[in-house]
C-alpha positions as CSV (number, residue, x, y, z in Angstrom):
1,M,28.5,6.2,-13.6
2,E,25.0,5.5,-12.9
3,S,23.2,8.3,-11.2
4,K,21.3,7.9,-7.9
5,N,17.9,8.9,-9.5
6,T,18.5,6.2,-12.3
7,K,19.4,3.5,-9.7
8,S,16.2,4.5,-7.7
9,V,14.1,4.1,-10.8
10,S,15.7,0.8,-11.7
11,N,15.1,-0.5,-8.1
12,R,11.6,0.6,-8.2
13,L,10.9,-1.1,-11.6
14,G,12.7,-4.1,-10.5
15,G,10.7,-4.5,-7.3
16,L,7.4,-3.8,-9.2
17,R,8.3,-6.6,-11.8
18,R,9.1,-9.2,-9.1
19,F,6.2,-8.3,-7.0
20,A,3.9,-8.4,-10.0
21,I,5.3,-11.9,-10.9
22,A,5.0,-13.0,-7.3
23,I,1.4,-12.0,-6.7
24,T,0.5,-13.5,-10.0
25,V,2.0,-16.9,-9.4
26,F,0.6,-16.7,-5.8
27,N,-2.9,-16.1,-7.1
28,I,-2.6,-18.9,-9.6
29,L,-1.5,-21.4,-7.0
30,G,-4.1,-20.0,-4.6
31,H,-7.0,-20.9,-7.0
32,T,-5.5,-24.2,-8.1
33,V,-3.6,-25.5,-5.0
34,F,-4.0,-23.4,-1.8
35,G,-7.8,-23.4,-1.6
36,F,-8.9,-19.7,-2.4
37,E,-12.5,-19.7,-2.2
38,Q,-13.4,-16.8,-4.7
39,A,-14.5,-17.8,-8.2
40,W,-11.8,-17.7,-11.0
41,I,-13.6,-14.8,-12.5
42,V,-12.9,-12.4,-9.5
43,P,-9.1,-11.7,-10.2
44,F,-9.8,-11.3,-14.0
45,V,-12.5,-8.7,-13.4
46,A,-10.5,-6.9,-10.7
47,V,-7.3,-6.7,-12.9
48,G,-9.3,-5.7,-16.0
49,T,-10.9,-2.8,-14.0
50,A,-7.6,-1.7,-12.7
51,Y,-6.1,-1.7,-16.2
52,L,-9.1,0.4,-17.6
53,F,-9.1,2.9,-15.0
54,E,-5.3,3.5,-14.8
55,I,-5.3,4.0,-18.8
56,I,-8.3,6.4,-18.5
57,F,-6.7,8.5,-15.7
58,E,-3.6,8.5,-17.8
59,L,-5.0,9.6,-21.0
60,L,-6.9,12.4,-19.2
61,E,-3.8,13.7,-17.5
62,C,-2.0,13.5,-21.0
63,Y,-4.9,15.5,-22.5
64,G,-4.6,18.2,-19.8
65,R,-0.8,18.6,-19.8
66,E,-0.3,17.9,-23.4
67,R,2.3,15.2,-22.9
68,T,2.7,11.7,-24.2
69,P,1.3,8.6,-22.4
70,R,3.7,6.8,-20.2
71,F,2.8,3.6,-21.9
72,A,3.8,4.8,-25.4
73,G,6.9,3.4,-27.0
74,G,6.7,-0.3,-27.1
75,W,5.4,-3.3,-25.3
76,R,8.0,-3.0,-22.4
77,N,6.6,0.4,-21.6
78,K,3.2,-0.8,-21.6
79,I,3.9,-3.7,-19.2
80,D,5.8,-1.4,-16.8
81,F,2.9,1.1,-16.9
82,L,0.3,-1.5,-15.9
83,L,2.5,-3.2,-13.2
84,S,1.1,-1.0,-10.5
85,A,-2.5,-1.6,-11.6
86,H,-1.9,-5.4,-11.9
87,I,-0.7,-5.5,-8.5
88,T,-3.5,-3.4,-7.0
89,G,-6.1,-5.5,-8.9
90,L,-4.9,-8.8,-7.6
91,A,-4.3,-7.6,-4.0
92,V,-8.0,-6.5,-3.9
93,S,-9.4,-9.6,-5.4
94,M,-7.3,-11.9,-3.3
95,L,-8.1,-10.3,0.1
96,L,-11.6,-9.0,-0.2
97,Y,-14.4,-11.5,0.0
98,A,-18.0,-10.7,-1.3
99,N,-19.3,-14.1,-1.8
100,A,-20.6,-14.5,-5.4
101,R,-21.0,-10.8,-6.0
102,L,-18.5,-8.9,-8.3
103,M,-19.5,-5.3,-8.1
104,P,-18.1,-4.7,-4.4
105,V,-14.6,-5.9,-5.9
106,V,-15.0,-3.6,-9.0
107,F,-15.9,-0.8,-6.6
108,A,-12.9,-1.5,-4.3
109,T,-10.6,-1.6,-7.4
110,I,-11.8,1.6,-8.9
111,V,-11.5,3.4,-5.5
112,A,-8.0,2.0,-5.2
113,I,-7.0,3.3,-8.7
114,S,-8.7,6.7,-8.2
115,S,-7.0,7.2,-4.8
116,K,-3.7,7.7,-6.7
117,V,-5.2,10.5,-8.8
118,L,-7.2,12.3,-6.1
119,F,-5.1,12.1,-3.1
120,R,-1.7,13.6,-3.7
121,V,0.8,15.9,-2.1
122,S,3.8,17.7,-3.0
123,V,7.0,15.8,-1.8
124,Q,10.5,16.9,-2.9
125,D,9.3,19.1,-5.8
126,T,7.1,16.3,-7.2
127,S,3.5,15.2,-6.6
128,R,2.9,11.7,-5.1
129,H,-0.1,9.7,-3.9
130,F,0.1,9.0,-0.1
131,L,-2.7,6.2,0.3
132,N,-1.9,2.6,-0.3
133,P,-4.3,2.0,-3.1
134,S,-5.3,-1.6,-2.7
135,N,-5.5,-1.1,1.2
136,F,-7.6,2.1,0.8
137,G,-10.0,0.3,-1.7
138,I,-10.6,-2.5,0.7
139,T,-11.1,0.0,3.6
140,V,-13.7,1.9,1.8
141,A,-15.5,-1.3,0.6
142,L,-15.5,-2.7,4.1
143,L,-17.0,0.6,5.5
144,L,-19.6,1.0,2.9
145,F,-20.7,-2.6,2.6
146,P,-21.2,-4.4,5.9
147,W,-21.9,-7.8,4.3
148,V,-18.5,-7.7,2.6
149,G,-15.5,-9.0,4.6
150,I,-11.9,-10.3,4.4
151,V,-11.1,-13.7,3.2
152,P,-11.0,-16.2,6.0
153,P,-7.5,-17.3,7.5
154,Y,-7.7,-20.8,6.4
155,H,-8.4,-19.7,2.8
156,F,-4.6,-19.5,2.1
157,T,-3.6,-23.0,3.4
158,E,-6.8,-25.0,3.4
159,N,-5.3,-27.5,1.0
160,L,-1.7,-27.6,2.1
161,G,-1.8,-29.8,5.2
162,T,0.3,-29.3,8.3
163,W,3.8,-28.9,6.7
164,G,2.4,-26.8,3.8
165,S,0.7,-24.3,6.3
166,W,4.2,-23.7,7.7
167,I,6.3,-23.6,4.7
168,L,4.0,-21.1,2.8
169,P,4.2,-18.2,5.4
170,V,8.1,-19.0,5.9
171,A,8.5,-18.6,2.2
172,I,6.6,-15.4,2.0
173,V,8.8,-14.0,4.9
174,F,12.0,-14.8,3.1
175,S,10.9,-13.6,-0.4
176,G,9.3,-10.4,1.2
177,S,12.5,-9.7,3.2
178,F,14.6,-10.0,0.1
179,L,12.3,-7.8,-2.0
180,N,12.3,-5.0,0.7
181,I,15.9,-5.1,1.5
182,K,17.2,-5.4,-2.1
183,F,14.7,-3.5,-4.2
184,T,12.1,-1.4,-2.1
185,R,14.4,-0.6,0.7
186,R,11.5,-0.6,3.0
187,I,12.4,-3.4,5.4
188,C,12.5,-0.8,8.3
189,V,8.8,-0.2,7.9
190,A,8.2,-4.1,8.3
191,L,10.4,-4.0,11.5
192,G,8.6,-1.1,12.9
193,W,5.2,-2.7,12.3
194,V,6.2,-6.1,13.8
195,T,7.9,-4.3,16.9
196,A,4.9,-2.4,17.5
197,F,2.7,-5.4,17.0
198,L,4.5,-7.3,19.7
199,A,4.4,-4.2,22.0
200,Q,0.6,-3.8,21.5
201,A,0.1,-7.6,22.3
202,V,2.0,-7.2,25.5
203,F,0.2,-4.0,26.5
204,R,-3.0,-5.5,25.9
205,H,-2.2,-8.6,27.9
206,Y,-1.2,-6.7,31.1
207,A,-3.6,-3.8,30.7
208,F,-6.8,-5.7,29.7
209,G,-6.0,-9.3,30.5
210,H,-6.1,-10.4,27.0
211,A,-4.5,-13.8,26.4
212,F,-1.0,-13.1,25.2
213,T,-0.8,-16.1,22.6
214,G,-4.1,-14.9,21.4
215,A,-2.9,-11.5,20.8
216,L,0.1,-12.7,18.9
217,M,-1.8,-15.4,16.9
218,P,-2.8,-13.1,14.0
219,L,0.9,-12.4,13.1
220,T,1.2,-16.2,12.3
221,G,-1.6,-16.1,9.6
222,V,-0.7,-15.8,6.0
223,S,-2.9,-12.7,5.4
224,L,-1.0,-10.8,8.1
225,V,2.2,-12.0,6.7
226,L,1.4,-10.6,3.3
227,F,0.2,-7.5,4.9
228,T,3.7,-7.1,6.7
229,F,5.9,-7.7,3.7
230,Y,3.8,-6.6,0.7
231,M,1.2,-4.0,1.7
232,V,2.4,-1.9,4.6
233,T,5.8,-1.7,2.9
234,D,4.6,0.0,-0.2
235,P,7.5,2.1,-1.5
236,A,5.3,4.9,-2.9
237,T,3.3,5.6,0.2
238,T,5.9,5.2,2.9
239,P,8.9,7.4,4.1
240,C,12.3,7.1,2.4
241,M,14.5,7.4,5.4
242,P,15.0,4.3,7.7
243,R,14.1,6.3,10.9
244,G,10.8,7.5,9.3
245,Q,10.0,4.2,7.9
246,F,10.4,2.5,11.3
247,M,8.2,5.3,13.0
248,F,5.6,4.8,10.2
249,G,5.4,1.0,10.8
250,A,5.3,1.4,14.5
251,S,2.4,3.8,14.2
252,V,0.4,1.4,12.1
253,G,1.0,-1.2,14.9
254,A,0.1,1.3,17.6
255,V,-3.2,2.3,15.9
256,Y,-3.9,-1.4,15.2
257,G,-3.6,-2.0,18.9
258,L,-6.0,0.9,19.9
259,L,-8.6,-0.5,17.1
260,V,-8.4,-4.0,18.5
261,A,-8.8,-2.7,22.1
262,A,-11.9,-0.9,20.9
263,H,-13.2,-4.2,19.4
264,I,-13.0,-2.9,15.8
265,V,-12.6,-5.7,13.3
266,F,-10.3,-5.6,10.3
267,G,-8.1,-3.5,12.3
268,F,-4.7,-3.6,10.3
269,F,-6.4,-2.3,7.2
270,F,-8.0,0.6,9.0
271,A,-4.9,1.3,10.9
272,L,-2.8,1.7,7.8
273,T,-5.3,4.0,6.2
274,L,-5.6,6.1,9.3
275,V,-1.8,6.3,9.5
276,S,-1.4,7.0,5.7
277,L,-4.0,9.8,6.1
278,G,-2.1,11.3,9.0
279,R,1.1,11.3,7.1
280,G,-0.6,12.8,4.0
281,I,-2.0,15.6,6.1
282,T,1.3,16.3,7.7
283,L,3.2,16.5,4.3
284,Y,0.5,18.8,2.9
285,V,1.0,21.1,6.0
286,Q,4.6,21.0,5.5
287,S,4.4,21.8,1.9
288,Y,1.8,24.6,2.6
289,L,4.1,26.1,5.3
290,K,7.2,25.9,3.0
291,D,5.4,27.6,0.0
292,K,4.1,30.3,2.3
293,K,7.7,30.9,3.7
294,V,9.0,31.0,0.1
295,D,6.2,33.5,-1.0
296,Q,7.0,35.6,2.1
297,G,10.6,35.7,1.2
298,I,9.9,36.7,-2.4
299,A,7.6,39.5,-1.1
300,A,10.2,40.8,1.3
301,H,12.8,40.8,-1.3
302,A,10.6,42.7,-3.7
303,A,9.7,45.2,-1.0
304,T,13.5,45.8,-0.3
305,V,14.3,46.1,-4.0
306,L,11.4,48.7,-4.4
307,A,12.5,50.7,-1.3
308,R,16.0,50.8,-2.8
309,E,14.7,52.1,-6.1
310,M,12.4,54.6,-4.4
311,A,15.2,56.0,-2.2
């Protein structure tokens, strides 16, 4: 009988493989059909950078811990090892727009891959990164380079016409829902995010007089649909339990509403980074208190044993 852990790993790899295929096909169609405005070299540079630094960090960790690299043992292991880096590189190149310059994309990709090594916390006796890599890389690039922005909304459907501009986001919703229900088990994150997005639109309408349709309009764009089903639902950096997932997604939506009310652009990227940071800090504090409690218990037990021996 298949163990729960084995099934979880199988689902994770299944989700990564399908996500990697989907984002690869999407980028190819984007540059040939949809109307992506970045040069063809951008995704190749981003993915190549992601591969390089993923391998470098793996080799450094293997050297320090004296273990075999995860990509050893055949071509399948090598492909599976690079799936995460592949997705990160394509996500950064697809969403970040730096005109004709490549270095901001390279920088954002390096930051994204590095965040998985630098920002980690103990969760259930294992160490995990808590920042969404591509989102964090994009966030840092946007903060450090004011002349770098996010791709324009029309970029995804510029050449598709009226029907195509409706069919594409609907297809993403169905494929993303299937992926998050069947493999990543993170559909509750998307539901929490959408619920909070609708709530903040209502609140801004009545509290600040913002146009209700205008407040809802971003959710109809392809970029935000992709964010909803393929970025905010990252299984490696979101809670496991449905209630925690919903609260995580709702928190991103609430922070997004606050940022928009404060007239801060690129709000959904910044909101996800802030909520992920908050979750990481919370997990770190919980881990610290748990370790401290264990240490105190060990010390108390040792003191009791010593007192008995001295009596």
